[in-house]
C-alpha positions as CSV (number, residue, x, y, z in Angstrom):
1,X,9.5,8.2,-12.1
2,X,12.7,9.9,-11.0
3,X,11.0,12.4,-8.7
4,X,8.6,9.8,-7.4
5,X,11.5,7.6,-6.1
6,X,12.6,10.3,-3.6
7,X,9.0,10.7,-2.3
8,X,8.7,7.0,-1.8
9,X,12.1,6.9,0.0
10,X,11.1,9.8,2.3
11,X,7.8,8.3,3.1
12,X,9.4,5.0,4.2
13,X,11.6,6.5,6.9
14,X,10.2,5.4,10.3
15,X,11.2,8.3,12.5
16,X,9.9,11.0,10.1
17,X,6.4,12.1,10.7
18,X,4.6,14.8,8.8
19,X,6.0,17.6,10.9
20,X,9.6,16.6,10.4
21,X,9.0,16.0,6.7
22,X,7.5,19.5,6.5
23,X,10.5,21.0,8.2
24,X,12.8,19.3,5.8
25,X,10.8,20.4,2.8
26,X,10.6,24.0,4.0
27,X,14.4,24.1,3.9
28,X,15.2,21.9,0.9
29,X,11.9,22.0,-1.2
30,X,12.5,18.6,-2.8
31,X,13.0,15.0,-1.4
32,X,15.9,14.6,-3.9
33,X,17.8,17.4,-2.2
34,X,17.1,15.7,1.2
35,X,18.5,12.4,-0.2
36,X,21.9,14.2,-0.8
37,X,22.3,15.6,2.7
38,X,25.0,14.7,5.2
39,X,24.4,14.2,8.9
40,X,25.9,17.6,9.6
41,X,23.4,19.2,7.2
42,X,20.5,17.3,8.8
43,X,21.5,18.4,12.3
44,X,21.0,22.0,11.3
45,X,17.3,21.5,10.9
46,X,14.8,22.0,13.7
47,X,13.4,18.8,15.1
48,X,16.2,16.7,13.5
49,X,18.5,15.2,16.2
50,X,21.2,12.7,15.9
51,X,19.0,9.6,16.0
52,X,16.6,11.0,13.4
53,X,19.5,12.0,11.2
54,X,20.9,8.5,11.5
55,X,17.6,7.1,10.6
56,X,17.3,9.3,7.5
57,X,20.8,8.2,6.4
58,X,20.1,4.5,7.1
59,X,21.0,2.4,4.1
60,X,18.0,0.1,4.7
61,X,15.6,2.7,3.3
62,X,17.7,3.1,0.1
63,X,17.8,-0.6,-0.2
64,X,14.0,-0.9,0.3
65,X,13.6,1.8,-2.4
66,X,15.6,-0.3,-4.8
67,X,13.4,-3.3,-4.0
68,X,10.2,-1.3,-4.5
69,X,11.5,0.1,-7.8
70,X,12.4,-3.5,-9.0
71,X,9.0,-4.7,-8.1
72,X,7.3,-1.9,-10.0
73,X,9.4,-2.6,-13.1
74,X,8.4,-6.3,-12.8
75,X,4.8,-5.3,-12.6
76,X,5.1,-3.0,-15.7
77,X,6.8,-5.8,-17.7
78,X,4.3,-8.5,-16.7
79,X,1.9,-9.7,-19.4
80,X,-1.6,-10.2,-18.1
81,X,-3.8,-12.8,-19.8
82,X,-7.5,-12.5,-19.5
């Protein structure tokens, strides 16, 4: 689940398309590493400008991830009656 959370987070970021995600992964190999980056780190990557870096660092995506994780936990803990 740990690794999956970073893939979910990365896929939620609005200004990241497949090409930018590919560029990020070419340099950092893992969404968890991208999660830890600073704006200065992000700006060193081709196709990542200031607005896109700000979008990647936007707290709303981390908050959304926590909501998704909580929902998944609720679903796992739910008892289904047939």
